[in-house]
TIFIMAR-107887 format. One record per residue (C-alpha): x, y, z; residue in one letter. Coordinates in steps of 0.25 Angstrom, whole numbers, padded with zeros to 4 digits, always signed. Example, Ala and Ser with C-alpha at 12.3 -4.5 7.8 and 13.67 -1.06 7.14 Angstrom:
residues 2
+0049-0018+0031a;+0055-0004+0029s;
***
This chain:
residues 834
+0160+0733-0183x;+0154+0735-0170x;+0139+0739-0168x;+0143+0753-0162x;+0151+0756-0175x;+0140+0752-0184x;+0130+0760-0176x;+0139+0772-0177x;+0140+0770-0192x;+0125+0768-0192x;+0123+0782-0186x;+0132+0788-0195x;+0124+0783-0207x;+0111+0788-0200x;+0117+0801-0198x;+0121+0802-0213x;+0107+0798-0217x;+0101+0808-0208x;+0111+0818-0214x;+0106+0815-0228x;+0092+0815-0223x;+0094+0829-0217x;+0100+0834-0230x;+0088+0828-0238x;+0079+0835-0228x;+0086+0848-0230x;+0086+0847-0245x;+0071+0844-0244x;+0068+0856-0236x;+0076+0864-0246x;+0068+0859-0257x;+0055+0861-0249x;+0059+0876-0247x;+0062+0877-0262x;+0048+0871-0265x;+0041+0880-0255x;+0048+0892-0262x;+0044+0887-0276x;+0030+0884-0272x;+0029+0898-0265x;+0034+0904-0278x;+0025+0896-0287x;+0013+0900-0278x;+0016+0914-0278x;+0018+0915-0293x;+0005+0907-0296x;-0002+0917-0286x;+0004+0929-0293x;+0001+0924-0307x;-0014+0921-0303x;-0015+0935-0298x;-0009+0941-0311x;-0018+0932-0319x;-0030+0937-0311x;-0027+0951-0314x;-0024+0949-0328x;-0037+0940-0330x;-0045+0952-0324x;-0039+0962-0334x;-0041+0952-0345x;-0056+0950-0341x;-0058+0965-0340x;-0053+0967-0354x;-0061+0955-0360x;-0073+0960-0353x;-0073+0974-0359x;-0068+0968-0373x;-0082+0960-0374x;-0090+0972-0370x;-0100+0978-0381x;-0097+0992-0377x;-0082+0990-0381x;-0086+0984-0394x;-0096+0996-0397x;-0084+1005-0394x;-0075+0998-0404x;-0087+0998-0414x;-0087+1013-0414x;-0071+1012-0415x;-0070+1020-0403x;-0076+1032-0409x;-0077+1039-0395x;-0063+1037-0389x;-0067+1044-0376x;-0079+1034-0374x;-0075+1022-0366x;-0078+1009-0373x;-0082+1003-0360x;-0091+1011-0351x;-0086+1006-0338x;-0071+1006-0340x;-0068+1017-0331x;-0077+1010-0319x;-0070+0997-0317x;-0057+0999-0325x;-0045+0994-0316x;-0034+0993-0327x;-0025+1004-0333x;-0029+1004-0347x;-0041+1001-0356x;-0040+1002-0371x;-0049+0999-0383x;-0043+0996-0398x;-0050+0994-0411x;-0047+0982-0419x;-0035+0989-0426x;-0028+0991-0413x;-0032+1006-0412x;-0034+1011-0398x;-0048+1016-0397x;-0049+1019-0382x;-0040+1019-0370x;-0043+1020-0355x;-0033+1021-0344x;-0033+1023-0329x;-0029+1037-0324x;-0018+1031-0316x;-0011+1026-0328x;-0010+1038-0338x;-0004+1036-0352x;-0009+1021-0354x;-0019+1026-0364x;-0007+1027-0374x;-0005+1012-0373x;-0008+1004-0386x;-0010+0989-0389x;+0002+0984-0397x;+0001+0978-0410x;+0006+0964-0405x;-0004+0965-0394x;-0015+0968-0404x;-0011+0956-0412x;-0011+0946-0400x;-0024+0952-0396x;-0030+0949-0410x;-0026+0935-0409x;-0029+0931-0395x;-0041+0940-0392x;-0036+0944-0378x;-0022+0948-0374x;-0015+0951-0360x;-0001+0956-0359x;+0009+0966-0352x;+0015+0978-0358x;+0023+0990-0354x;+0018+1004-0358x;+0025+1017-0353x;+0033+1008-0343x;+0021+1003-0337x;+0017+0988-0337x;+0003+0985-0342x;-0005+0972-0342x;-0014+0972-0354x;-0026+0964-0358x;-0033+0965-0372x;-0045+0959-0378x;-0050+0959-0393x;-0064+0966-0394x;-0073+0958-0403x;-0086+0961-0409x;-0098+0951-0407x;-0094+0945-0421x;-0080+0942-0416x;-0073+0953-0424x;-0061+0961-0417x;-0066+0975-0414x;-0054+0980-0405x;-0046+0977-0393x;-0047+0980-0378x;-0035+0982-0369x;-0034+0983-0354x;-0021+0986-0347x;-0016+0987-0333x;-0004+0994-0328x;+0005+0985-0319x;+0011+0995-0310x;+0014+0996-0295x;+0000+0997-0291x;-0003+0984-0299x;+0010+0978-0292x;+0005+0982-0278x;-0009+0976-0280x;-0002+0963-0284x;+0007+0964-0273x;-0004+0966-0263x;-0012+0955-0269x;+0000+0945-0270x;+0008+0950-0258x;+0020+0950-0266x;+0029+0961-0270x;+0026+0965-0285x;+0035+0972-0295x;+0032+0974-0310x;+0044+0977-0318x;+0050+0975-0332x;+0061+0966-0326x;+0059+0954-0317x;+0064+0953-0303x;+0076+0944-0301x;+0069+0934-0292x;+0082+0926-0289x;+0086+0938-0280x;+0072+0940-0274x;+0068+0927-0269x;+0073+0917-0258x;+0068+0907-0249x;+0056+0915-0245x;+0055+0926-0256x;+0049+0924-0269x;+0050+0932-0282x;+0041+0930-0295x;+0042+0937-0308x;+0029+0937-0317x;+0032+0942-0332x;+0023+0952-0338x;+0022+0948-0353x;+0018+0956-0365x;+0008+0952-0377x;+0020+0945-0383x;+0024+0936-0371x;+0036+0945-0367x;+0039+0948-0353x;+0039+0964-0352x;+0038+0965-0337x;+0038+0957-0324x;+0030+0957-0311x;+0038+0952-0300x;+0032+0947-0286x;+0041+0945-0274x;+0037+0940-0260x;+0042+0932-0248x;+0037+0920-0240x;+0042+0920-0226x;+0036+0906-0224x;+0047+0900-0233x;+0058+0906-0224x;+0051+0900-0212x;+0050+0887-0219x;+0065+0887-0222x;+0069+0890-0208x;+0059+0879-0203x;+0066+0869-0212x;+0080+0872-0207x;+0075+0871-0193x;+0069+0857-0195x;+0082+0852-0202x;+0091+0856-0191x;+0081+0852-0180x;+0080+0838-0186x;+0095+0836-0188x;+0097+0839-0173x;+0086+0830-0169x;+0092+0818-0178x;+0106+0820-0173x;+0102+0819-0158x;+0093+0807-0162x;+0105+0800-0169x;+0114+0803-0157x;+0104+0797-0147x;+0101+0785-0156x;+0116+0782-0156x;+0118+0781-0141x;+0104+0774-0139x;+0108+0763-0150x;+0121+0761-0144x;+0115+0758-0130x;+0102+0751-0135x;+0108+0743-0147x;+0123+0741-0146x;+0124+0736-0132x;+0113+0726-0133x;+0119+0721-0146x;+0132+0719-0140x;+0125+0710-0130x;+0118+0702-0141x;+0131+0700-0149x;+0139+0695-0136x;+0127+0686-0133x;+0127+0680-0147x;+0143+0679-0148x;+0144+0672-0135x;+0131+0664-0137x;+0127+0668-0123x;+0112+0672-0121x;+0115+0677-0107x;+0122+0689-0113x;+0109+0695-0118x;+0101+0691-0106x;+0101+0706-0102x;+0095+0709-0115x;+0084+0698-0115x;+0076+0706-0105x;+0076+0719-0113x;+0063+0723-0119x;+0070+0728-0132x;+0075+0723-0145x;+0088+0717-0139x;+0080+0710-0129x;+0072+0704-0140x;+0085+0700-0147x;+0090+0693-0134x;+0077+0685-0133x;+0078+0681-0148x;+0091+0676-0146x;+0086+0667-0135x;+0075+0662-0143x;+0084+0659-0155x;+0081+0645-0155x;+0066+0647-0153x;+0066+0655-0165x;+0072+0644-0173x;+0059+0636-0174x;+0052+0649-0178x;+0062+0651-0189x;+0058+0637-0195x;+0043+0641-0195x;+0047+0654-0202x;+0054+0646-0213x;+0041+0638-0215x;+0033+0651-0216x;+0043+0656-0226x;+0041+0643-0235x;+0026+0645-0234x;+0028+0660-0238x;+0036+0656-0250x;+0025+0646-0254x;+0015+0658-0254x;+0024+0666-0262x;+0025+0655-0273x;+0010+0655-0273x;+0009+0670-0275x;+0019+0669-0286x;+0010+0659-0293x;-0002+0668-0291x;+0006+0680-0297x;+0010+0672-0309x;-0004+0668-0312x;-0009+0682-0310x;+0002+0687-0320x;-0002+0676-0330x;-0018+0679-0329x;-0018+0694-0327x;-0027+0701-0337x;-0017+0712-0336x;-0004+0712-0345x;+0008+0710-0335x;+0022+0711-0340x;+0035+0710-0331x;+0048+0717-0337x;+0062+0719-0332x;+0066+0733-0328x;+0069+0737-0343x;+0055+0732-0348x;+0059+0719-0354x;+0047+0709-0352x;+0050+0698-0343x;+0036+0691-0341x;+0022+0695-0345x;+0008+0689-0344x;-0002+0684-0355x;-0010+0697-0355x;+0003+0705-0358x;+0005+0695-0370x;-0009+0697-0375x;-0010+0712-0373x;+0004+0715-0380x;+0001+0704-0390x;+0014+0697-0387x;+0016+0682-0391x;+0022+0676-0378x;+0030+0679-0365x;+0042+0672-0369x;+0043+0680-0382x;+0042+0693-0375x;+0052+0689-0364x;+0062+0684-0374x;+0062+0696-0383x;+0063+0705-0371x;+0052+0714-0375x;+0052+0727-0367x;+0038+0731-0362x;+0042+0745-0362x;+0043+0745-0377x;+0029+0740-0378x;+0024+0754-0374x;+0016+0761-0386x;+0027+0772-0390x;+0018+0784-0388x;+0017+0780-0373x;+0032+0778-0371x;+0033+0791-0363x;+0022+0787-0354x;+0028+0773-0352x;+0041+0779-0348x;+0034+0787-0337x;+0027+0774-0333x;+0040+0768-0330x;+0045+0780-0323x;+0034+0779-0313x;+0036+0764-0312x;+0051+0766-0308x;+0047+0777-0298x;+0035+0770-0291x;+0037+0755-0294x;+0023+0754-0299x;+0014+0761-0309x;-0001+0758-0311x;-0010+0760-0323x;-0003+0769-0334x;-0009+0769-0347x;+0001+0766-0358x;+0000+0760-0372x;+0007+0747-0375x;+0011+0742-0389x;+0008+0728-0393x;+0017+0718-0401x;+0009+0721-0413x;+0010+0736-0412x;-0004+0740-0407x;-0005+0747-0393x;-0015+0748-0382x;-0017+0756-0369x;-0013+0749-0357x;-0014+0752-0342x;+0000+0748-0336x;+0005+0746-0322x;+0019+0742-0318x;+0027+0739-0306x;+0042+0736-0303x;+0045+0722-0297x;+0056+0723-0287x;+0065+0712-0282x;+0074+0712-0269x;+0080+0725-0264x;+0069+0732-0271x;+0076+0731-0285x;+0066+0732-0297x;+0067+0720-0306x;+0055+0720-0315x;+0043+0728-0320x;+0029+0723-0321x;+0019+0729-0331x;+0004+0727-0330x;-0004+0732-0342x;-0019+0732-0346x;-0025+0735-0359x;-0034+0747-0358x;-0038+0749-0372x;-0053+0745-0369x;-0053+0755-0357x;-0048+0766-0366x;-0058+0763-0376x;-0069+0764-0366x;-0063+0777-0360x;-0063+0783-0374x;-0078+0779-0376x;-0082+0785-0363x;-0075+0798-0366x;-0082+0798-0380x;-0095+0796-0373x;-0093+0807-0363x;-0089+0817-0374x;-0101+0813-0382x;-0110+0815-0370x;-0104+0829-0368x;-0105+0833-0382x;-0120+0828-0382x;-0123+0837-0371x;-0117+0849-0378x;-0125+0845-0391x;-0138+0845-0383x;-0136+0860-0378x;-0132+0864-0392x;-0145+0858-0398x;-0153+0865-0387x;-0148+0879-0391x;-0149+0876-0406x;-0164+0871-0405x;-0168+0885-0399x;-0162+0892-0410x;-0167+0883-0421x;-0181+0884-0415x;-0181+0899-0416x;-0176+0899-0430x;-0185+0888-0435x;-0197+0895-0428x;-0195+0908-0435x;-0193+0901-0448x;-0205+0893-0447x;-0214+0905-0443x;-0208+0913-0454x;-0212+0902-0464x;-0226+0901-0459x;-0228+0916-0460x;-0221+0917-0474x;-0229+0920-0487x;-0226+0914-0500x;-0212+0919-0501x;-0206+0905-0505x;-0191+0910-0505x;-0192+0915-0490x;-0200+0902-0486x;-0189+0894-0493x;-0179+0901-0485x;-0186+0899-0472x;-0189+0884-0475x;-0174+0883-0477x;-0171+0889-0464x;-0181+0880-0457x;-0175+0868-0463x;-0161+0873-0458x;-0167+0874-0444x;-0173+0859-0445x;-0159+0855-0450x;-0153+0861-0437x;-0164+0854-0429x;-0159+0841-0435x;-0145+0844-0431x;-0149+0847-0417x;-0157+0834-0417x;-0144+0827-0420x;-0136+0835-0409x;-0147+0831-0399x;-0146+0816-0404x;-0131+0817-0402x;-0133+0822-0388x;-0143+0811-0385x;-0153+0822-0381x;-0163+0822-0393x;-0177+0816-0392x;-0177+0802-0399x;-0188+0792-0403x;-0183+0781-0395x;-0190+0767-0397x;-0186+0753-0399x;-0180+0752-0413x;-0177+0740-0422x;-0163+0743-0426x;-0163+0734-0438x;-0176+0741-0444x;-0169+0755-0442x;-0156+0749-0449x;-0165+0743-0460x;-0172+0757-0462x;-0159+0765-0462x;-0151+0756-0472x;-0159+0761-0484x;-0156+0776-0480x;-0141+0772-0478x;-0141+0766-0492x;-0147+0778-0498x;-0137+0787-0491x;-0124+0780-0495x;-0119+0779-0509x;-0119+0765-0517x;-0104+0763-0515x;-0107+0761-0500x;-0110+0746-0498x;-0120+0745-0487x;-0121+0732-0479x;-0130+0730-0467x;-0133+0718-0457x;-0144+0718-0447x;-0144+0707-0437x;-0153+0712-0426x;-0168+0715-0425x;-0167+0721-0411x;-0173+0735-0406x;-0165+0746-0400x;-0171+0758-0392x;-0168+0770-0401x;-0173+0780-0411x;-0173+0775-0425x;-0169+0788-0431x;-0157+0788-0423x;-0153+0774-0427x;-0155+0778-0442x;-0146+0790-0439x;-0135+0782-0433x;-0135+0772-0445x;-0136+0784-0456x;-0124+0792-0449x;-0115+0780-0448x;-0118+0776-0462x;-0116+0790-0467x;-0102+0790-0460x;-0099+0777-0466x;-0102+0782-0480x;-0093+0794-0478x;-0082+0785-0473x;-0082+0776-0486x;-0082+0788-0496x;-0078+0788-0507x;-0075+0773-0510x;-0087+0768-0503x;-0087+0755-0494x;-0096+0746-0486x;-0106+0751-0475x;-0110+0740-0465x;-0121+0741-0455x;-0125+0730-0446x;-0134+0728-0434x;-0132+0716-0424x;-0134+0713-0410x;-0124+0712-0399x;-0124+0708-0384x;-0120+0719-0374x;-0108+0711-0368x;-0102+0712-0382x;-0101+0727-0380x;-0092+0726-0368x;-0082+0737-0368x;-0089+0746-0378x;-0097+0754-0367x;-0099+0753-0352x;-0114+0755-0354x;-0116+0742-0362x;-0127+0733-0357x;-0121+0719-0358x;-0134+0712-0357x;-0141+0719-0369x;-0141+0717-0384x;-0135+0728-0392x;-0138+0731-0407x;-0125+0733-0415x;-0125+0743-0427x;-0113+0742-0435x;-0110+0752-0446x;-0096+0750-0453x;-0090+0755-0466x;-0077+0753-0474x;-0074+0768-0475x;-0061+0776-0471x;-0063+0774-0456x;-0061+0783-0444x;-0047+0787-0439x;-0044+0783-0425x;-0042+0797-0420x;-0056+0801-0425x;-0064+0789-0419x;-0065+0795-0405x;-0072+0808-0411x;-0081+0802-0422x;-0093+0803-0412x;-0090+0818-0409x;-0100+0828-0414x;-0096+0835-0427x;-0083+0827-0428x;-0082+0823-0443x;-0071+0819-0452x;-0079+0822-0464x;-0077+0833-0474x;-0084+0846-0470x;-0099+0846-0474x;-0100+0831-0474x;-0105+0829-0460x;-0108+0836-0447x;-0100+0827-0438x;-0113+0823-0430x;-0116+0809-0436x;-0108+0800-0427x;-0110+0809-0415x;-0125+0808-0417x;-0123+0792-0419x;-0116+0792-0406x;-0126+0800-0399x;-0138+0791-0404x;-0131+0778-0400x;-0126+0782-0386x;-0140+0788-0384x;-0146+0774-0386x;-0135+0769-0376x;-0128+0762-0388x;-0113+0761-0391x;-0106+0766-0404x;-0092+0763-0408x;-0083+0764-0420x;-0072+0756-0426x;-0064+0761-0437x;-0050+0760-0444x;-0046+0770-0455x;-0047+0764-0469x;-0055+0752-0464x;-0069+0758-0460x;-0078+0761-0448x;-0087+0753-0440x;-0098+0759-0430x;-0104+0750-0420x;-0117+0754-0413x;-0123+0746-0401x;-0137+0749-0396x;-0144+0741-0385x;-0155+0733-0391x;-0169+0731-0384x;-0173+0718-0378x;-0188+0721-0378x;-0195+0730-0388x;-0208+0736-0386x;-0212+0743-0399x;-0221+0756-0398x;-0236+0755-0400x;-0241+0763-0412x;-0250+0774-0407x;-0263+0778-0414x;-0263+0790-0423x;-0265+0803-0416x;-0277+0812-0420x;-0275+0825-0427x;-0271+0837-0419x;-0281+0849-0420x;-0278+0864-0416x;-0282+0868-0402x;-0282+0883-0399x;-0274+0886-0386x;-0267+0897-0379x;-0252+0894-0377x;-0241+0899-0368x;-0227+0899-0375x;-0215+0901-0366x;-0200+0902-0372x;-0189+0912-0367x;-0184+0913-0382x;-0193+0924-0388x;-0190+0919-0402x;-0196+0905-0399x;-0208+0911-0392x;-0211+0920-0404x;-0209+0908-0414x;-0218+0898-0406x;-0228+0909-0402x;-0230+0913-0417x;-0231+0899-0422x;-0242+0895-0411x;-0250+0908-0413x;-0250+0905-0428x;-0255+0891-0425x;-0267+0897-0418x;-0263+0897-0403x;-0263+0908-0394x;-0249+0909-0388x;-0243+0917-0376x;-0228+0918-0376x;-0218+0920-0365x;-0203+0921-0365x;-0202+0920-0349x;-0206+0907-0343x;-0209+0914-0329x;-0218+0924-0335x;-0225+0913-0343x;-0227+0905-0330x;-0233+0917-0323x;-0242+0920-0334x;-0247+0905-0335x;-0250+0905-0320x;-0260+0917-0322x;-0265+0913-0335x;-0264+0898-0336x;-0278+0896-0340x;-0276+0903-0354x;-0266+0893-0359x;-0267+0879-0365x;-0253+0876-0368x;-0239+0881-0364x;-0226+0880-0372x;-0212+0883-0366x;-0198+0882-0369x;-0190+0874-0358x;-0177+0881-0357x;-0181+0895-0352x;-0174+0904-0341x;-0180+0904-0327x;-0192+0895-0329x;-0190+0884-0339x;-0201+0877-0348x;-0202+0865-0339x;-0204+0874-0326x;-0214+0882-0334x;-0221+0869-0338x;-0222+0864-0324x;-0228+0877-0319x;-0238+0877-0331x;-0242+0863-0328x;-0244+0866-0313x;-0254+0876-0317x;-0262+0870-0329x;-0261+0857-0336x;-0259+0862-0350x;-0249+0856-0361x;-0235+0862-0360x;-0225+0861-0372x;-0210+0863-0369x;-0199+0864-0379x;-0184+0866-0378x;-0171+0865-0387x;-0166+0853-0379x;-0173+0843-0370x;-0165+0833-0362x;-0169+0822-0354x;-0169+0830-0341x;-0178+0841-0347x;-0188+0830-0352x;-0189+0825-0338x;-0192+0838-0333x;-0203+0841-0343x;-0209+0827-0341x;-0210+0830-0326x;-0218+0843-0329x;-0229+0835-0337x;-0225+0842-0350x;-0226+0831-0362x;-0223+0840-0374x;-0210+0846-0378x;-0203+0851-0390x;-0188+0851-0393x;-0182+0863-0401x;-0181+0867-0412x;-0196+0868-0412x;-0203+0874-0425x;-0216+0882-0423x;-0224+0871-0431x;-0219+0861-0421x;-0223+0870-0409x;-0237+0872-0415x;-0239+0857-0418x;-0235+0853-0404x;-0244+0863-0398x;-0256+0858-0406x;-0252+0843-0402x;-0252+0847-0387x;-0265+0855-0387x;-0272+0843-0394x;-0267+0833-0384x;-0271+0842-0372x;-0285+0846-0378x;
***
């Protein structure tokens, strides 16, 4: 076939390709227009729904606000005795809705207010179904039809301060033409409200949109429709522009192809004829006229002339290819060694998943015996996915088929023995010639340790958040308990010989002290209580605690202990005793009723032996390892992640507070230690505690006994924004013989001290006060006169202690503070400052 014929066929093919391209381009433009229309419709619908939600939310907020007002509750208390009196005084001033009604808790209408523009609405009543829904939900919004008018209603339950249902409040708005006009002006749409929806199929085209919004009653049934219609001339312009682009491009391409045909005929066909004739006749002179041309055909002519010259160059190229093949063999050997020594599991399969080859790490990870056995049995890698993750693995394969490579999907794999583990899997397709896929390669990494570390990190963050919350709760409780305990203590001191009343007050005071103990536990859990931290011999603490453990547990519990260390740790001995007792008590509960063996041991471990347990482990330090294990019922795996949560307990009601293990966790982490648990149901539980040991111990020097404290009369300024606490401490200090001036405003107290500072020998102040807090007050006092200052608070964290230290104040008390404690502290401070 001649070249001209081939070029003609080529141009016909090109024309067909361009035709297909134009069809695809036209189809894309049609889809683009459809997407623009759908996007415009979605945006308009979202805008309409947002405006409607805003109007409904405003009406609901109006109803909720008036339902909470005390004036409305007073009206309901009187059962609407005065029906002409509005239950809400300002209802006529700012009421912008159609109807306002009040019902009692039996559903009887007590009051009804309507706008003058909507007469007859006072006859509207809440339906029984609406009252039932309102009683269940507390709030209700719905649409209804009354006297051929469509109303949007919002209702709220009115409750007393104790939570009892007193009645119901209803607000309704008429959805009329004025409401539709307001929406139309706001949205720039044509708005129509009717009981039947508009047929949008006949009202919308390329640039017109139509949206129906159902209006539903309290049963969820559509009773009316709000229809919005608008036009978008931009879409029509966009359609015309797309048509213009399509036809303009078609004309340009047609002219371009026609020009290309004639140019190729002139620039390609004729030179090729000369070259063909030259080669057939073996006459290089025929192409002499082309050799001087500065184009591709001139290059070809010159190449023919240099044919034999290039023969030598071809030999050199063959030698270079041989060297390249040698490099490829070296790379293949390198790849083989990487495959064999890789720390990742590498598995190569055919396209259906049957394993073709794998490395040693894959054998170890999946617990297979040998590569020959796996290949001979045609083990399918797809069947080694843990069954609950099959769906995820199918999506993994879909992504692999689409993209040719997938990285770092977390999928659980099942070993030969039935156990499973989380793996991070990457995969790619191996292609042969002509880009035909032939094999799949899977690279997997066991991430069990990483998952465990992530779980520990989440648990640590959760415990830190709960600890912060616990500190705040303890602060509020301390203030309340201080007031209660103070009044009880003052009452006991002023009581006569009535033993019955005194016993009752003593019981109340003991309850306050028990509450104080619980708060102390909460602060211990949140790492924010004051501790007596010093070098402690852990073995001595354990030896002192063992008799207490034996006395607490019944004789059917066999207790074994083993102590193999005499090192010191930096801690509070009471905290360590509490940790041992809490764990021993939990072990006893787990071994009921048959009993069992409780094993407690203490030994030393090097820091590097704790690799992987915590990222803060100091590998160069020695750690003391306390082990407490039992042979009890064990802990279910689903509960092991929650056992350190406050108030989580699996015991019977009344057998525990759920704070035991959370306090243990707070104590150990507070000393930068680590706690872990290992348990199997039916086999027992083992708690492991690791605390950093001290390398060098400097024992405290015993101080000489202090001399007796005598009473020193003084004039005292007491400042607290809580009047009850001011009264309690003022009475206690006055009864003790001191002259006390009390203030409930810190600014007033500072102004008074500025003028009369010579009269005072001591200042007492609460830290947390509005405006000027206790630390700022102490700073001002110290700047004017060097007298002792006592600060107290329901909660003192490290940041607050640093602030107090900078003011020069060295005496603080933490609530709850009993009056006797306050008096004793004042005596001590005055004696030191004498």
